[in-house]
C-alpha positions as CSV (number, residue, x, y, z in Angstrom):
1,D,-55.3,-69.7,-145.5
2,S,-58.1,-67.7,-143.5
3,F,-57.5,-64.6,-146.0
4,V,-57.5,-66.9,-149.1
5,G,-60.8,-68.4,-148.2
6,T,-62.3,-64.8,-147.6
7,L,-60.7,-63.9,-151.2
8,S,-62.0,-67.1,-152.8
9,K,-65.7,-66.7,-151.1
10,N,-65.8,-62.9,-152.4
11,Q,-64.7,-64.0,-155.8
12,Q,-67.6,-66.5,-156.1
13,R,-69.9,-63.9,-154.5
14,M,-69.3,-61.5,-157.2
15,L,-69.7,-64.0,-159.9
16,A,-73.2,-64.6,-158.8
17,L,-74.0,-61.0,-158.4
18,V,-72.8,-60.2,-161.8
19,R,-74.5,-62.9,-163.4
20,E,-77.6,-62.0,-161.6
21,A,-77.1,-58.4,-162.9
22,D,-76.2,-60.0,-166.2
23,P,-77.4,-63.1,-167.4
24,A,-76.2,-62.9,-170.8
25,L,-72.5,-62.9,-169.8
26,T,-70.3,-65.7,-171.1
27,V,-68.5,-67.3,-168.1
28,T,-64.9,-69.1,-168.2
29,V,-62.7,-70.2,-165.7
30,D,-59.4,-70.7,-166.3
31,E,-57.7,-72.9,-163.4
32,S,-53.9,-72.2,-162.5
33,P,-51.7,-74.0,-159.8
34,R,-51.8,-70.3,-158.2
35,G,-55.7,-69.7,-158.3
36,P,-58.3,-69.0,-161.0
37,A,-59.0,-66.7,-163.4
38,I,-62.8,-66.2,-164.2
39,V,-63.4,-64.2,-167.2
40,L,-66.5,-62.8,-168.1
41,E,-67.5,-61.7,-171.9
42,D,-70.0,-60.5,-174.5
43,G,-72.7,-59.4,-171.6
44,D,-75.7,-57.3,-172.3
45,V,-74.1,-54.9,-169.5
46,W,-70.4,-55.9,-169.3
47,E,-68.4,-56.6,-172.3
48,K,-65.6,-58.0,-170.8
49,G,-64.2,-58.5,-167.2
50,C,-62.1,-60.9,-165.0
51,L,-62.2,-61.8,-161.4
52,L,-58.6,-63.0,-160.6
53,L,-57.8,-65.0,-157.5
54,T,-53.9,-65.4,-156.9
55,R,-51.9,-66.8,-153.9
56,I,-48.3,-68.0,-153.1
57,D,-47.1,-70.0,-150.6
58,D,-43.9,-70.4,-148.8
59,A,-41.3,-68.4,-151.3
60,K,-38.6,-66.7,-150.3
61,L,-37.8,-63.0,-150.3
62,T,-34.7,-61.7,-152.5
63,K,-32.7,-59.0,-151.1
64,E,-34.2,-56.8,-153.7
65,R,-37.8,-57.3,-152.3
66,A,-36.8,-57.5,-148.6
67,D,-35.0,-54.2,-148.8
68,A,-38.2,-52.6,-150.5
69,I,-40.4,-54.0,-148.0
70,S,-38.1,-52.9,-144.7
71,S,-38.1,-49.6,-146.2
72,R,-41.6,-49.3,-146.6
73,V,-42.8,-50.6,-143.3
74,G,-39.8,-49.1,-141.7
75,S,-38.5,-52.5,-140.0
76,D,-34.9,-54.1,-140.0
77,D,-36.6,-57.4,-139.5
78,I,-37.2,-58.6,-143.1
79,K,-34.3,-60.2,-144.7
80,E,-33.2,-62.2,-148.0
81,R,-34.5,-65.8,-148.1
82,M,-36.9,-65.3,-145.5
83,S,-40.1,-67.3,-146.3
84,Y,-43.6,-65.1,-147.3
85,A,-47.0,-66.0,-148.6
86,A,-49.2,-63.6,-150.8
87,A,-52.8,-63.7,-151.6
88,A,-54.7,-61.0,-153.6
89,M,-58.0,-61.2,-155.7
90,S,-58.6,-58.3,-158.4
91,F,-61.1,-57.5,-160.7
92,V,-62.2,-55.2,-163.6
93,L,-65.7,-55.0,-165.2
94,H,-65.4,-53.0,-168.9
95,S,-69.2,-52.2,-169.5
96,R,-70.9,-52.6,-172.9
97,S,-72.3,-49.0,-172.7
98,P,-70.2,-45.9,-172.5
99,H,-72.9,-44.7,-170.0
100,V,-72.1,-47.3,-167.7
101,P,-68.6,-46.8,-165.9
102,T,-66.0,-49.1,-165.6
103,L,-65.4,-50.7,-162.3
104,R,-61.6,-51.8,-160.9
105,G,-60.8,-53.2,-157.6
106,D,-58.7,-55.4,-155.6
107,A,-57.6,-56.5,-152.2
108,R,-54.4,-57.9,-151.5
109,M,-52.0,-59.6,-148.5
110,F,-48.5,-59.9,-147.8
111,E,-47.1,-62.2,-145.3
112,V,-43.6,-62.4,-143.5
113,G,-43.3,-64.4,-140.4
114,D,-46.1,-63.4,-137.9
115,R,-46.3,-59.9,-139.5
116,S,-49.1,-59.3,-142.2
117,W,-49.6,-56.2,-144.8
118,Y,-52.9,-55.4,-146.7
119,G,-53.6,-53.6,-149.4
120,G,-55.9,-52.7,-152.0
121,G,-58.7,-50.2,-153.5
122,L,-61.7,-49.6,-155.7
123,D,-61.9,-46.9,-158.4
124,L,-64.3,-45.9,-160.9
125,T,-63.5,-44.8,-164.8
126,P,-66.5,-43.4,-166.6
127,A,-66.5,-42.5,-170.1
128,Y,-69.2,-39.8,-169.4
129,V,-69.1,-38.2,-166.0
130,Y,-72.5,-38.0,-164.2
131,D,-72.1,-35.6,-160.9
132,E,-74.9,-37.9,-159.5
133,D,-73.0,-41.2,-160.1
134,C,-69.8,-40.1,-158.7
135,T,-71.6,-38.5,-155.6
136,H,-73.0,-42.0,-155.0
137,F,-70.4,-43.9,-155.3
138,H,-67.8,-41.8,-152.8
139,T,-70.7,-41.5,-150.8
140,A,-70.9,-45.2,-150.3
141,L,-67.4,-45.3,-150.0
142,K,-67.3,-43.1,-147.0
143,R,-70.0,-45.1,-145.4
144,L,-67.9,-48.3,-145.9
145,C,-64.8,-46.7,-144.6
146,D,-66.9,-45.1,-141.4
147,E,-68.3,-48.6,-140.6
148,A,-65.4,-51.0,-141.2
149,A,-62.0,-48.8,-140.8
150,A,-60.4,-46.5,-138.3
151,P,-62.0,-42.9,-138.1
152,G,-60.6,-40.6,-141.0
153,Q,-60.0,-43.5,-143.2
154,Y,-61.9,-42.1,-146.4
155,A,-60.3,-39.1,-146.7
156,S,-56.6,-40.9,-146.8
157,M,-57.8,-43.8,-148.8
158,K,-59.5,-41.1,-151.2
159,C,-56.1,-38.9,-151.2
160,A,-53.9,-41.9,-151.9
161,C,-56.1,-43.1,-154.8
162,D,-56.3,-39.7,-156.3
163,G,-52.4,-39.3,-156.3
164,Y,-52.0,-42.8,-157.5
165,F,-54.0,-42.4,-160.6
166,Y,-52.7,-38.7,-161.1
167,I,-51.2,-38.5,-164.8
168,P,-48.5,-35.6,-164.5
169,A,-48.4,-35.5,-168.4
170,R,-51.9,-34.3,-168.8
171,E,-52.3,-32.5,-165.3
172,E,-55.5,-34.7,-164.7
173,H,-56.6,-37.5,-162.8
174,R,-57.8,-40.8,-164.3
175,G,-61.4,-41.4,-164.0
176,V,-63.0,-40.1,-160.6
177,G,-60.7,-41.7,-158.4
178,G,-62.0,-44.0,-155.6
179,I,-60.1,-45.7,-152.3
180,F,-56.4,-46.8,-152.4
181,F,-54.4,-48.2,-149.6
182,D,-51.1,-50.2,-148.9
183,D,-49.3,-51.7,-146.3
184,L,-52.0,-51.8,-143.9
185,E,-51.2,-53.2,-140.7
186,A,-54.2,-52.4,-138.6
187,P,-56.2,-55.0,-136.9
188,W,-59.1,-54.0,-138.5
189,A,-57.3,-54.3,-142.1
190,A,-58.3,-57.8,-143.3
191,D,-61.9,-57.4,-142.3
192,F,-61.8,-53.9,-144.1
193,C,-60.9,-55.9,-147.5
194,D,-63.7,-58.4,-147.0
195,Q,-66.1,-55.5,-146.5
196,M,-65.0,-53.8,-149.4
197,L,-65.3,-56.9,-151.8
198,Q,-68.6,-57.5,-150.5
199,A,-69.7,-53.9,-151.1
200,A,-67.9,-53.9,-154.4
201,V,-70.7,-55.3,-156.6
202,S,-73.6,-55.4,-154.3
203,P,-77.2,-54.3,-155.5
204,D,-77.1,-51.4,-152.9
205,G,-73.2,-50.9,-153.1
206,P,-71.4,-47.8,-154.6
207,Y,-71.6,-49.4,-158.5
208,L,-74.8,-51.5,-159.5
209,P,-77.1,-48.6,-158.8
210,M,-75.6,-46.5,-161.3
211,V,-75.3,-49.4,-163.6
212,Q,-78.7,-49.9,-163.3
213,R,-79.5,-45.8,-163.9
214,R,-77.6,-45.7,-166.7
215,Q,-77.8,-49.2,-168.4
216,G,-80.9,-47.9,-170.3
217,E,-79.5,-44.3,-171.6
218,P,-79.7,-44.4,-175.1
219,V,-76.3,-44.8,-177.2
220,T,-75.6,-42.7,-180.1
221,D,-72.9,-43.9,-183.0
222,A,-70.7,-41.3,-181.9
223,Q,-70.9,-42.1,-178.3
224,R,-70.0,-45.9,-179.0
225,D,-67.2,-45.1,-180.9
């Protein structure tokens, strides 16, 4: 419940920040038993977006899921029919201008018994790559990791993100990367998820400064198509 509360607070905080940055946004909240989906549409900055919160309480592990978790975390204690809980917040912001990149991110928790694992990430997909923006994004992410995670985590999480978004058929990466982590059981993991979500669309964070820098760039018909 504590982590669900953290995710819920960040969902509302992010909504307030994107509304402040783009007052023209149309906001629709779709409530469901597992959590609200906040749909963003038709803004001046963002054409479409979504802030999604999902939770699962007291479900039972299938044999396949239990075996998969045991294999990933190196434990024989995860068994079929054990109770589990899960919670996640994911988001995406698709910009109207091709000069403003798309931001995607998530934070999630999976709990079985008294053990919890955390995962998530933050990555950037620009239509037009500006070196200045890439440098800013990765510098901000490194600062976040240095302040809120264990030493060396930025390099590890960046490498994981590069591998996750590599497209073998094209021999290239999707976007310009970011950070990615999974099955994290470190004592700082929950707080790191919180700090990452807080930073994602903060005015001085990894993303909004480049939005403000690029939003006024002229767009040709060819670039819009």
